[in-house]
Legacy VTK file of the C-alpha trace (Angstrom):
# vtk DataFile Version 3.0
C-alpha trace
ASCII
DATASET POLYDATA
POINTS 340 float
5.353 56.086 142.181
5.606 58.248 145.286
8.285 55.912 146.678
10.377 56.206 143.407
10.674 60.016 143.624
11.623 59.732 147.342
14.376 57.457 146.517
15.733 60.076 143.939
15.692 62.903 146.169
17.740 60.915 148.657
20.486 60.260 146.216
20.766 63.945 145.042
20.688 64.956 148.556
23.631 62.423 149.349
25.500 63.768 146.386
25.291 67.416 147.285
26.540 66.417 151.023
29.795 64.819 149.567
30.677 67.599 147.222
30.247 70.084 150.018
32.346 67.838 152.352
35.115 67.252 149.807
35.387 70.927 148.977
35.742 71.782 152.759
38.582 69.223 153.247
40.749 70.458 150.175
43.118 73.492 150.680
42.433 76.364 148.634
44.432 76.166 145.249
46.960 78.982 145.020
46.599 81.149 141.851
49.354 80.279 139.076
52.297 82.441 139.880
53.037 84.981 137.110
56.386 86.320 135.989
57.696 89.459 137.764
58.341 92.209 135.368
59.985 95.737 135.857
61.238 98.518 133.720
64.964 99.688 133.767
65.465 103.049 132.365
68.618 104.322 131.181
70.076 106.939 128.712
71.870 105.945 125.726
73.365 107.019 122.439
72.883 105.986 119.017
76.213 104.231 117.721
77.290 102.278 114.545
77.967 98.809 115.217
81.508 97.779 115.264
83.197 98.016 111.799
80.682 99.924 110.325
81.868 103.513 111.289
85.489 104.143 110.081
87.729 107.143 109.844
89.229 107.154 106.163
93.142 108.141 106.387
95.973 108.147 103.786
97.147 104.726 104.847
101.010 104.887 104.804
101.679 108.122 103.295
102.453 111.749 104.092
101.351 114.340 101.717
98.957 116.802 100.610
95.262 116.228 99.683
94.920 116.682 95.964
91.226 116.357 95.676
88.290 114.915 97.599
85.548 113.389 95.457
82.581 113.012 97.793
80.713 115.305 100.118
78.993 115.184 103.521
75.683 112.791 103.073
76.973 111.196 99.696
76.513 107.232 99.607
79.575 105.340 98.578
80.481 101.764 97.874
83.533 99.502 99.447
86.325 100.437 97.294
85.062 103.381 95.577
87.669 106.211 95.293
86.869 109.115 97.601
90.115 111.100 97.870
93.315 111.349 96.007
96.655 112.639 97.370
99.374 114.478 95.165
100.995 112.030 93.249
102.831 113.690 90.337
106.434 112.397 91.001
104.967 108.827 91.805
103.575 108.675 88.450
106.493 109.648 86.672
108.319 106.937 88.481
105.788 104.562 87.036
106.354 105.884 83.423
110.357 105.697 83.832
109.994 101.979 85.406
107.551 101.019 82.412
110.304 102.194 79.933
113.076 100.192 81.695
111.000 97.108 81.595
110.222 97.460 78.034
114.065 97.912 77.360
114.867 94.829 79.281
112.078 92.641 77.681
113.665 93.815 74.221
116.856 92.696 75.237
115.911 89.527 76.387
113.734 88.784 73.275
116.682 89.736 71.078
119.017 87.359 72.967
116.589 84.191 73.124
115.919 84.825 69.142
119.490 84.126 68.567
121.765 85.210 65.557
119.901 85.703 62.084
120.724 83.620 59.160
122.529 86.599 57.647
124.794 87.261 60.562
125.826 83.492 60.341
126.508 83.843 56.648
128.452 87.147 57.165
130.435 85.334 59.824
131.105 82.382 57.598
132.387 84.956 54.963
134.534 86.703 57.509
136.041 83.228 58.405
136.609 82.284 54.912
138.452 85.546 54.193
140.549 85.146 57.265
141.567 81.618 56.340
142.467 82.752 52.790
144.840 85.705 54.169
146.352 83.150 56.620
147.009 80.772 53.782
148.548 83.373 51.535
150.620 84.500 54.528
151.810 80.922 54.992
152.858 80.987 51.523
154.958 83.953 51.909
156.635 82.778 54.765
157.732 79.639 53.014
158.925 81.505 50.091
160.961 83.832 52.250
162.599 81.238 54.185
163.618 79.619 50.756
165.007 83.072 49.763
166.682 83.433 53.199
168.543 80.160 52.609
169.872 81.386 49.095
171.077 84.727 51.034
168.791 86.762 49.005
166.636 88.197 51.698
167.578 89.943 55.162
166.555 88.045 58.239
164.346 91.087 59.173
162.213 90.598 55.874
161.725 86.736 56.975
160.836 87.927 60.558
158.224 90.300 59.179
156.595 87.607 57.060
156.421 85.326 59.836
154.588 87.912 61.982
152.161 88.606 59.304
151.333 84.791 59.258
150.764 84.640 62.920
148.611 87.644 63.033
146.380 86.084 60.053
146.193 82.823 61.936
144.768 84.715 64.990
142.083 86.603 63.059
141.133 83.215 61.507
140.676 81.758 64.916
138.687 84.581 66.193
136.417 84.539 62.896
135.880 80.705 63.509
134.929 81.550 67.117
132.574 84.038 66.206
130.846 82.065 63.558
130.570 78.931 66.125
128.932 81.290 68.790
126.477 82.652 66.589
125.567 78.860 65.459
125.412 77.929 69.267
123.238 80.763 70.376
123.526 82.682 73.753
125.042 81.014 76.906
122.639 79.707 79.396
124.323 82.133 81.908
123.745 84.976 79.659
119.917 84.154 79.156
119.600 83.685 83.004
121.061 87.274 83.472
118.922 89.028 81.067
115.846 87.389 82.425
116.725 88.284 85.870
117.220 91.981 84.718
113.725 91.756 83.311
112.511 90.609 86.858
114.130 93.424 88.297
112.568 96.029 86.097
109.263 94.324 86.938
109.773 94.454 90.562
110.632 98.212 90.241
107.439 98.799 88.172
105.109 97.056 90.631
106.583 99.084 93.610
106.000 102.270 91.732
102.511 101.408 91.091
101.675 100.453 94.617
103.031 103.951 95.578
100.757 105.664 93.225
97.942 103.177 94.353
98.531 104.231 97.948
97.782 107.852 97.120
94.292 106.920 96.067
92.192 106.862 99.018
88.985 104.397 98.697
86.300 103.731 101.081
86.851 100.516 103.142
82.960 99.853 103.722
79.740 100.774 102.076
78.219 103.703 103.806
77.306 107.535 103.769
79.977 109.958 104.393
79.166 111.401 107.534
81.915 113.972 108.095
84.737 115.520 106.101
87.843 116.531 108.184
90.221 117.867 105.612
89.828 120.407 102.253
91.843 120.085 99.275
95.589 121.243 99.408
95.784 120.455 103.371
98.595 118.337 104.598
98.031 114.752 105.661
99.887 112.145 107.687
98.590 108.449 108.158
97.275 109.546 111.600
94.953 112.236 110.326
91.624 111.238 108.953
90.638 112.859 105.815
86.790 111.812 106.127
84.402 109.344 108.029
81.947 106.854 106.571
79.261 104.820 108.359
76.844 102.234 107.373
73.521 104.200 108.884
71.416 100.603 108.438
73.985 99.143 110.953
73.247 101.215 114.230
72.193 100.245 117.796
71.830 102.201 121.099
74.547 102.027 123.402
72.726 102.364 126.802
74.237 102.954 130.004
72.400 100.921 132.803
73.131 101.660 136.500
75.220 98.806 138.007
72.494 98.188 140.600
69.817 97.554 137.669
72.165 95.516 135.499
71.782 92.176 137.296
68.294 91.486 136.116
69.050 92.487 132.262
69.410 89.439 129.920
70.246 89.245 126.441
67.029 89.107 124.047
65.093 91.494 126.745
62.688 93.748 124.819
63.419 97.547 124.941
61.685 100.713 123.799
63.693 103.598 122.803
62.411 107.306 122.490
64.315 110.631 121.385
63.294 114.165 122.074
63.641 114.932 118.285
60.846 112.383 117.959
58.415 112.655 120.728
55.477 110.536 118.957
57.657 107.790 118.133
58.618 104.846 120.080
61.377 102.553 118.543
61.293 98.765 119.505
64.325 96.818 120.200
66.128 93.955 121.773
69.269 93.459 124.440
72.143 92.188 122.024
75.033 92.603 124.306
75.898 93.239 127.945
79.335 94.228 129.011
81.123 92.456 131.370
82.525 95.418 133.489
81.377 98.641 134.669
82.551 101.991 134.222
81.916 105.686 134.599
78.814 107.294 133.126
79.500 109.142 129.750
76.120 110.203 128.809
74.533 113.008 130.739
70.953 111.923 132.247
68.032 114.053 131.392
66.709 113.463 135.269
68.529 115.468 137.956
67.766 112.984 140.477
70.029 110.373 139.106
73.459 109.751 140.842
75.987 110.780 138.552
79.002 109.006 140.494
77.348 105.400 140.018
78.914 103.319 137.580
77.182 101.927 134.722
77.073 98.958 132.590
77.041 99.292 128.660
73.988 97.384 127.146
73.847 97.356 123.509
70.259 97.309 122.009
69.441 96.534 118.430
66.598 98.460 116.895
64.003 96.731 114.699
63.676 99.797 112.582
66.081 102.857 113.499
63.849 105.143 111.160
65.112 108.770 111.415
67.562 108.072 114.433
70.971 109.381 113.975
74.657 108.666 115.050
75.333 110.505 118.294
72.011 111.272 119.165
70.984 110.776 122.848
67.962 108.763 123.541
65.929 107.481 126.504
65.680 103.456 126.994
63.261 101.317 128.883
64.091 97.532 129.194
61.488 95.167 130.019
63.306 93.094 132.613
61.519 89.793 133.453
62.499 88.131 136.644
63.896 84.692 136.320
LINES 1 341
340 0 1 2 3 4 5 6 7 8 9 10 11 12 13 14 15 16 17 18 19 20 21 22 23 24 25 26 27 28 29 30 31 32 33 34 35 36 37 38 39 40 41 42 43 44 45 46 47 48 49 50 51 52 53 54 55 56 57 58 59 60 61 62 63 64 65 66 67 68 69 70 71 72 73 74 75 76 77 78 79 80 81 82 83 84 85 86 87 88 89 90 91 92 93 94 95 96 97 98 99 100 101 102 103 104 105 106 107 108 109 110 111 112 113 114 115 116 117 118 119 120 121 122 123 124 125 126 127 128 129 130 131 132 133 134 135 136 137 138 139 140 141 142 143 144 145 146 147 148 149 150 151 152 153 154 155 156 157 158 159 160 161 162 163 164 165 166 167 168 169 170 171 172 173 174 175 176 177 178 179 180 181 182 183 184 185 186 187 188 189 190 191 192 193 194 195 196 197 198 199 200 201 202 203 204 205 206 207 208 209 210 211 212 213 214 215 216 217 218 219 220 221 222 223 224 225 226 227 228 229 230 231 232 233 234 235 236 237 238 239 240 241 242 243 244 245 246 247 248 249 250 251 252 253 254 255 256 257 258 259 260 261 262 263 264 265 266 267 268 269 270 271 272 273 274 275 276 277 278 279 280 281 282 283 284 285 286 287 288 289 290 291 292 293 294 295 296 297 298 299 300 301 302 303 304 305 306 307 308 309 310 311 312 313 314 315 316 317 318 319 320 321 322 323 324 325 326 327 328 329 330 331 332 333 334 335 336 337 338 339
């Protein structure tokens, strides 16, 4: 039994010696590398995303503002009428164009309907009467010729009867032509002319309506009226804005990062935003865009130690929840830059 315990002790001692020797022979393991993190501080402003902050003008017209239907702070929908220019003359032209179109259409309908049965019957009666007169005139000519041969009438009397016969024949031909035209209906060329007149009147009406529509100023986007530049009665041109609309839910931070710090900033980096107006709140965000160029600083930094002459790179930061932040507000930004 004693010999058995001695053997066990020898095995344990050998295992311990091997473990110590192996540990001394391996080089120490280096700790796992950790990502190098640093903060980039910058100043920025709250801005609307492109296309969600627009000045609303009169479009193509010069004139005067007749009425403005919204106030600052009102919520509007895309296409909503927000202002109207003076347009009494334009509306009068629409009324006149509508009347011209109705007249042209009435003429075309009357032409395409053709002659009424009563008109054709009247023309047939006129033809019969003219033919009877011509027949009687022809008989008079024959009788006067016989009398002239007997020397019973003067040559001038025969000439007069022949003239009356020719007139009666002409009236018969005219009546026959009128009856035929009524039966055949209008010529294709005439119908085409009247249709062109209708099209011309329609084009004139559409143009007049477009002019009126241009005096109706509508919201190009849904959002909030953030500024009203003009009042009713003031003159306006296409270059002068009447009011401004912004979608306050589509805002981001335009941060100005010193060009020396911009190299390590990447899209997707996390950022925090604070504002002096809300000292107890921190707004979370992510880097969405990084400008491809550097330029002069536009936001005055709060720290006097900042080099105002250094160029900056504009970095757009999207906010998870903008909360009460307002357009144009100056904010402080910290971007968590991770070494790569």
